[in-house]
N, CA, C and O of each residue as an XYZ file, in Angstrom:
340
protein
N     -61.291     42.557     47.334
C     -61.066     41.607     48.389
C     -59.781     40.854     48.072
O     -59.457     40.639     46.904
N     -59.051     40.454     49.103
C     -57.841     39.646     48.968
C     -58.163     38.251     49.501
O     -58.729     38.101     50.584
N     -57.796     37.241     48.727
C     -58.056     35.866     49.138
C     -56.970     34.970     48.566
O     -56.182     35.412     47.730
N     -56.916     33.733     48.998
C     -55.985     32.792     48.409
C     -56.488     32.350     47.039
O     -57.685     32.393     46.755
N     -55.564     31.932     46.211
C     -55.856     31.480     44.856
C     -56.698     30.213     44.862
O     -56.521     29.324     45.694
N     -57.607     30.161     43.921
C     -58.368     28.954     43.633
C     -57.877     28.416     42.290
O     -57.546     29.213     41.412
N     -57.818     27.108     42.097
C     -57.335     26.569     40.818
C     -58.076     27.139     39.605
O     -57.486     27.282     38.534
N     -59.328     27.455     39.759
C     -60.096     28.028     38.661
C     -59.697     29.453     38.299
O     -60.143     29.978     37.279
N     -58.862     30.085     39.121
C     -58.398     31.450     38.860
C     -57.279     31.510     37.835
O     -57.021     32.569     37.262
N     -56.615     30.394     37.596
C     -55.329     30.430     36.906
C     -55.369     31.052     35.515
O     -54.474     31.826     35.177
N     -56.359     30.748     34.709
C     -56.424     31.340     33.366
C     -56.559     32.861     33.456
O     -55.939     33.584     32.676
N     -57.359     33.346     34.394
C     -57.508     34.799     34.545
C     -56.220     35.425     35.085
O     -55.884     36.551     34.718
N     -55.503     34.716     35.944
C     -54.239     35.256     36.472
C     -53.179     35.345     35.381
O     -52.359     36.262     35.390
N     -53.188     34.412     34.453
C     -52.296     34.505     33.287
C     -52.664     35.740     32.470
O     -51.777     36.463     32.015
N     -53.944     35.988     32.280
C     -54.385     37.175     31.534
C     -53.979     38.455     32.248
O     -53.579     39.421     31.599
N     -54.076     38.479     33.577
C     -53.641     39.640     34.367
C     -52.154     39.887     34.142
O     -51.739     41.008     33.849
N     -51.358     38.834     34.280
C     -49.906     38.959     34.099
C     -49.559     39.475     32.714
O     -48.753     40.395     32.576
N     -50.156     38.894     31.695
C     -49.820     39.272     30.330
C     -50.250     40.689     30.000
O     -49.553     41.385     29.262
N     -51.375     41.129     30.524
C     -51.812     42.520     30.324
C     -50.871     43.485     31.047
O     -50.515     44.531     30.504
N     -50.473     43.136     32.259
C     -49.560     43.984     33.024
C     -48.191     44.067     32.353
O     -47.557     45.122     32.379
N     -47.731     42.980     31.758
C     -46.428     42.974     31.081
C     -46.376     43.988     29.939
O     -45.326     44.571     29.671
N     -47.492     44.196     29.278
C     -47.509     45.119     28.143
C     -47.151     46.545     28.554
O     -46.683     47.328     27.727
N     -47.366     46.884     29.810
C     -47.026     48.229     30.279
C     -45.530     48.491     30.238
O     -45.111     49.640     30.098
N     -44.713     47.446     30.357
C     -43.263     47.637     30.316
C     -42.830     48.244     28.984
O     -41.945     49.099     28.961
N     -43.427     47.825     27.888
C     -43.060     48.355     26.575
C     -43.339     49.855     26.497
O     -42.578     50.604     25.884
N     -44.423     50.282     27.117
C     -44.786     51.696     27.100
C     -43.833     52.557     27.916
O     -43.828     53.780     27.778
N     -43.026     51.924     28.765
C     -42.127     52.667     29.646
C     -40.662     52.343     29.378
O     -39.819     52.476     30.266
N     -40.361     51.921     28.158
C     -38.978     51.757     27.757
C     -38.352     50.400     27.989
O     -37.136     50.256     27.867
N     -39.154     49.400     28.322
C     -38.617     48.066     28.572
C     -39.345     47.029     27.709
O     -40.020     46.148     28.240
N     -39.212     47.129     26.392
C     -39.964     46.226     25.509
C     -39.615     44.753     25.715
O     -40.463     43.883     25.515
N     -38.377     44.467     26.110
C     -37.999     43.064     26.322
C     -38.772     42.439     27.483
O     -39.017     41.233     27.471
N     -39.158     43.224     28.477
C     -39.938     42.706     29.601
C     -41.396     42.470     29.215
O     -42.075     41.638     29.815
N     -41.867     43.196     28.224
C     -43.250     43.034     27.776
C     -43.477     41.650     27.177
O     -44.613     41.185     27.085
N     -42.404     41.001     26.776
C     -42.496     39.677     26.162
C     -42.352     38.553     27.182
O     -42.305     37.382     26.803
N     -42.282     38.886     28.464
C     -42.025     37.883     29.502
C     -43.273     37.380     30.204
O     -43.192     36.898     31.334
N     -44.411     37.480     29.565
C     -45.630     36.952     30.170
C     -45.624     35.433     30.167
O     -44.630     34.803     29.805
N     -46.723     34.865     30.567
C     -46.849     33.406     30.593
C     -47.511     32.931     29.308
O     -48.558     33.453     28.924
N     -46.913     31.946     28.634
C     -47.529     31.447     27.412
C     -48.769     30.593     27.667
O     -49.598     30.409     26.776
N     -48.892     30.067     28.903
C     -50.023     29.191     29.208
C     -50.164     29.014     30.716
O     -49.305     29.441     31.488
N     -51.242     28.390     31.115
C     -51.533     28.172     32.536
C     -50.471     27.285     33.184
O     -50.106     27.501     34.340
N     -49.976     26.295     32.455
C     -48.956     25.405     33.018
C     -47.708     26.179     33.432
O     -47.110     25.874     34.465
N     -47.310     27.166     32.652
C     -46.143     27.990     32.996
C     -46.398     28.801     34.257
O     -45.514     28.939     35.102
N     -47.598     29.334     34.382
C     -47.960     30.062     35.594
C     -47.888     29.139     36.805
O     -47.315     29.503     37.832
N     -48.457     27.966     36.689
C     -48.476     27.021     37.807
C     -47.065     26.599     38.202
O     -46.791     26.388     39.383
N     -46.182     26.477     37.239
C     -44.792     26.139     37.548
C     -44.130     27.257     38.355
O     -43.410     26.982     39.315
N     -44.372     28.528     37.970
C     -43.791     29.663     38.677
C     -44.268     29.723     40.126
O     -43.481     30.017     41.027
N     -45.553     29.447     40.355
C     -46.097     29.632     41.701
C     -46.099     28.357     42.546
O     -46.602     28.362     43.670
N     -45.546     27.277     42.022
C     -45.661     25.972     42.681
C     -45.135     25.947     44.111
O     -45.707     25.262     44.959
N     -44.071     26.670     44.394
C     -43.476     26.655     45.735
C     -43.954     27.805     46.614
O     -43.404     28.034     47.691
N     -44.965     28.522     46.164
C     -45.390     29.698     46.910
C     -46.846     29.675     47.296
O     -47.573     28.714     47.042
N     -47.250     30.763     47.918
C     -48.644     31.009     48.241
C     -49.106     32.168     47.381
O     -48.450     33.208     47.326
N     -50.231     31.990     46.713
C     -50.736     33.031     45.821
C     -51.920     33.717     46.484
O     -52.899     33.080     46.871
N     -51.803     35.032     46.603
C     -52.877     35.860     47.118
C     -53.484     36.601     45.930
O     -52.762     37.178     45.117
N     -54.799     36.581     45.835
C     -55.513     37.152     44.696
C     -56.285     38.387     45.142
O     -56.974     38.369     46.162
N     -56.161     39.452     44.368
C     -57.017     40.625     44.523
C     -58.169     40.433     43.546
O     -57.952     40.321     42.340
N     -59.391     40.395     44.063
C     -60.550     40.107     43.216
C     -61.599     41.207     43.359
O     -61.724     41.851     44.400
N     -62.343     41.395     42.275
C     -63.486     42.308     42.322
C     -64.551     41.697     43.230
O     -64.434     40.554     43.673
N     -65.573     42.472     43.492
C     -66.664     41.997     44.352
C     -67.327     40.738     43.799
O     -67.848     39.924     44.562
N     -67.310     40.576     42.478
C     -67.913     39.385     41.879
C     -66.957     38.191     41.833
O     -67.295     37.141     41.287
N     -65.762     38.355     42.409
C     -64.806     37.261     42.509
C     -63.798     37.159     41.388
O     -62.877     36.346     41.466
N     -63.945     37.962     40.343
C     -63.021     37.897     39.210
C     -61.668     38.483     39.613
O     -61.614     39.615     40.095
N     -60.576     37.739     39.428
C     -59.247     38.234     39.796
C     -58.810     39.420     38.933
O     -59.000     39.426     37.716
N     -58.222     40.418     39.587
C     -57.671     41.579     38.887
C     -56.198     41.795     39.236
O     -55.551     42.684     38.683
N     -55.679     40.995     40.141
C     -54.278     41.095     40.523
C     -53.899     39.913     41.393
O     -54.754     39.170     41.874
N     -52.585     39.755     41.586
C     -52.128     38.669     42.449
C     -50.710     38.934     42.946
O     -49.969     39.734     42.375
N     -50.359     38.251     44.010
C     -49.003     38.261     44.556
C     -48.633     36.828     44.894
O     -49.462     36.059     45.381
N     -47.377     36.474     44.632
C     -46.866     35.159     44.990
C     -45.779     35.364     46.037
O     -44.798     36.067     45.797
N     -45.961     34.747     47.195
C     -44.975     34.812     48.276
C     -44.349     33.433     48.448
O     -45.042     32.416     48.433
N     -43.024     33.417     48.611
C     -42.322     32.161     48.868
C     -41.488     32.314     50.131
O     -41.073     33.420     50.476
N     -41.246     31.216     50.813
C     -40.416     31.236     52.001
C     -38.949     31.152     51.642
O     -38.552     30.370     50.778
N     -38.146     31.966     52.313
C     -36.693     31.922     52.192
C     -36.121     31.880     53.607
O     -35.897     32.916     54.233
N     -35.893     30.685     54.087
C     -35.441     30.553     55.473
C     -36.526     31.038     56.412
O     -37.665     30.575     56.348
N     -36.175     31.968     57.281
C     -37.127     32.539     58.231
C     -37.911     33.713     57.641
O     -38.706     34.339     58.342
N     -37.699     34.009     56.388
C     -38.272     35.187     55.762
C     -39.259     34.805     54.666
O     -39.247     33.684     54.159
N     -40.101     35.750     54.318
C     -40.966     35.609     53.160
C     -40.451     36.543     52.077
O     -39.966     37.638     52.363
N     -40.559     36.107     50.849
C     -40.084     36.876     49.703
C     -41.248     37.042     48.730
O     -41.959     36.081     48.436
N     -41.441     38.257     48.235
C     -42.472     38.519     47.237
C     -41.895     38.142     45.881
O     -41.093     38.884     45.315
N     -42.295     37.010     45.369
C     -41.761     36.453     44.119
C     -42.330     37.155     42.896
O     -41.619     37.373     41.915
N     -43.595     37.506     42.952
C     -44.268     38.100     41.796
C     -45.432     38.957     42.279
O     -46.107     38.616     43.250
N     -45.658     40.077     41.588
C     -46.783     40.949     41.893
C     -47.277     41.518     40.575
O     -46.510     42.142     39.842
N     -48.548     41.310     40.267
C     -49.115     41.831     39.025
C     -50.543     42.311     39.258
O     -51.302     41.717     40.024
N     -50.883     43.395     38.581
C     -52.230     43.967     38.648
C     -52.651     44.305     37.228
O     -51.875     44.877     36.462
N     -53.867     43.953     36.881
C     -54.371     44.279     35.543
C     -54.404     45.790     35.376
O     -54.883     46.489     36.269
N     -53.915     46.313     34.268
C     -53.864     47.758     34.097
C     -55.212     48.446     33.933
O     -55.299     49.670     34.034
N     -56.253     47.681     33.684
C     -57.569     48.299     33.538
C     -58.341     48.128     34.803
O     -59.483     48.577     34.895
C-alpha cells in the first residue's frame, strides 16, 4: 500500500535508506554506500520541504519511500528508496 508518511515511520525509513545504500557498493559505487542517514534528524531535515509517500507492507511496516518537492509549477522526485529485502 502507498500512503503518506507518519512521524512514527521515520526510524524505519532511515533503516530502509541505509539498507538500500549498501547496494551501491555491490555495483561499483562504494562512496555512495556511505551516504545513508546517520540518524532520524538527518532524514527529517532532508524531507522537510517535501511530501513523503511510503510503500508499506500489509501490516503497515514501511519498506520504501519517495520524497517529492515542488519546483515552481513542477514536482521533483527528491529521493526514492526501497529496502532490498
